[in-house]
N, C-alpha and C positions, 0 to 999 in steps of 0.2 A: 748316933749308933752307926757302926761301920756296916758297909754292904757285905753280904756273904755270897760267895761263889763256890762252885763245886768243881774239883779237878777231875778230869776224865782222860782216858787214853785214846779215844777216837771220837769223831763228831757224833752228836746225839740228834736224831731226826726231830724230836719234839722240842728241842731247845735251840737257842742261838749259841753257836760254838765260837769262842774266841781262841785262836791259836797264836801263841806267843813264841818268839825266838829272838836270839841275838843276831844282828847283822852288823859285823864290824864292832864299833863301839856303841851302837844304838840298839834299842829294843824295838822290834817291829811286831805288828799284829796282822792277822788275817781273820775276817769274819766269815763263817760258813753257816748256811741256812738251807734246810731241806724244803723242797716244795712238794713233798709227798714221797718221791722215790729218789730223786737226784739232788745232790748238793750243789748250790751255787756259791761262789766265793768272791770276795772283794779284791783278792790279790793282796800282796804285802803293802801295808800302809804304816805311817808313823803310829806308834802305840796309842797316843792320845786320840788320834782320828779313828782308829779301829775300835777303841773302847767306846767312843762316843756313838759310833754307828751301832755297835752291839747293844748298848743301853737303849738307844732310840727304838731299834727294831724289837727288842725284848718288851719294852713298855707298850708299843703299839699292838703287839700280838699277844700280850699277857704270857710271855714265855720266860723260862729260866735261862740264865746265862751260865754256860759251863766253859771251863778253861782247859786247854791242852797246853802244858808248859814243860816240855821234856828237858829244857836247859835250866829250869828253876830260876827264871828271871822275874818272877812275881815280886812286887814290892808291897810290904805291909800297908803302906799309905793308900793302896787301892782298895783295901777291904780284907776280909778273911777268906782265905782259899782253903776250903775243907777237902779232905780226901774223900773220894767216892766210896 
């Protein structure tokens, strides 16, 4: 069964937000997480590393992973990306 993720336009305070974009020929990711009021960020990372961090943090905190993908770089092999 494929993982399911939700596309959003802005970070969601109650979720782990994975922001994707193309940087040259590569896809990079950034993980954003709210600590109540302010968002902290990993900065840009290789997409596999960002994805791994997002999954780990989401599992540890029982949070949803949401995705910001303005350049439509999402790959179907990562799971289902549903519109919000």
